[in-house]
N, C-alpha and C positions, 0 to 999 in steps of 0.2 A: 353718228348718223352718216349714211352714205350720201354723197353729193347728188347722185342721180335720183334718190328718193325724195329729196327736199323740194318743197314748192316755193320756198322763199327766193326772191330775186337776189338777195344778198348772198345766199349760199351758192348760187349757180355761177356767179362771177361773170360780169360782162366785160368784154374786151374794151380797153380804153379807146381804141380806134372807133369801135361801134358807138361808144358813148359820145365821142366828139362829133361823129357824123349825125347822130340823133340831135345833139345840142345845136349843131349848125342848121339843121332842118328847122328847129324851133326858132332860131334867129331869123331865118328867111321868112318863115310863116308870120311871125309877129310884125316884122317890118312891112310885109305885104298887106296884112290886115290894117296896120296903121296908115299906110298909103291909101287904102280903100276908104277908110273912115275920113281921112283928110280930104279926099276928092269928093265925097258925098257931102261934106260940110256939117256932119253931125257933131263933131267935137273938134276943138283946136288941138292939133298935134304939132309940137315944136319941130323945127328943122333938125335939131340934134337928137331926135328920138332914135334913129338907127344906131347912133353911138351908145346911147343909154341901153338899148336892147342888147347890143353886142357885149357891153360890160356886164350887164345883169346875167346873161347866159354864161359868160366866163366864170362868174362867181358860182352859179348853179353847178357847172361842170366841176369846178374845184372842190366843192363840198361833196357831191355824190361820188366823184372819182376817188377822193380820199377815203370815204367810207367803204367803197368797193375794194379798196386795197387791202382791207382786213381779211378778205376771203381769198386773197391771192396765194397760191402755193409757193411761187417763187417771187419774193418781194422785189428783188433787184430787176428782174426781167419786166415785171409789171411797172415798176417806176420808170424804166427806160421808155417803154411804150407810152406811159402816161404823160411824161414830160414832152415827148415829141408830139403826141396828140394835142396837148394843151397849146404848144407853140403853133401847130397847124391850125387849130381852132381860132386862136387869137389873130393869126394872120388872115385867115379866110373871113372871119366875121368883121375884121377891120376893113378889108377890101369891100365887102358887101355894104358896110356902113358908109364907106366913102362914096360908092357908086349911087346908093339910094339917097344920101343926104347932099351930095355934091359939095361936101366939106372935107377938108383934110383933118387929121386928128388935132393938128395945131389950131385950126380955125374953130373946132368944136368946143374949145374951152379947156377944161382941166382933164379931159379924158386920157391924155398921155399919162398923167400922174395916176389916174385911176387904174390904167392898165399896169403900171409899175407896182402899185400897191396890191392889186389882185394877184400878180405873179409872185410877189414875195409871200403873200398870204397863202397861196396855193402850196408853195414849198414848205411853209410852216405847218399847214394841215397835213401834208404827207409825212413830215417828221413826227408830228404828234401821233398819227396813226401807227407808225412803225414803233414808237416808244410804247404805246398802249398794247400793241401786239406782243412785244417782248415781256411786258409785265404780266400779261395773261399767260403766256407760255411758262414763265417762271413760277407763277402761282399753281400751275397744273402739274409741276414736277413733284416727285416724292420728297425732295428735301424740305418741303414746306410742312410736312406732317409732324416733325418733332422739333419745334423751336426751342424747347427747354433743354434738350440735350446739348445743343450748340451753345447755349447761354452759360452752362456750368462747366465748360471745357477747361478753363484756366484755374478753377478752384481745386484745392486739395480736399480729398475725402478724409474723414477722421481716421487716424491710424496709418496714413500714407506717409512716406518719407520723401524729403526733397532730394534733388540730385546731389550726390556727394556725401549724403548723411548715411551713417551706418547704424544698424540696429544695435542697441545696447543690452 
């Protein structure tokens, strides 16, 4: 199927930079809505909510970016952009959470460790997607069509001679 004919968002392939910008917009939107809800007094919103929002959107970016990596034509180029986009998103959302909450990441509790775990998880997600892509590419090759031929390679057929044997 041609990429231009497809209507699936996964086949079109979104730029990691665009994904990070969209995710950062979501972080800002959620933080602003939470501030508005807190100012109106409708619900209690904890002071650490901006940090929770930043971490949640980092996880969302990690999952979707990993899935979108399957449709990348050049995986290494996509990975480079993805990792820089992730780092930029982590920094920008951390700065936004700091300014909106007036708390550093150390004062916010365990969010430093959450950021570390999310970063390691993101790298694991990217690795899993690359491994899955290689498995699918291997399965689509022609070698996969005749597994019995390869299985019988080392066996002798009746009437064949071993190396060094002469016919009597």
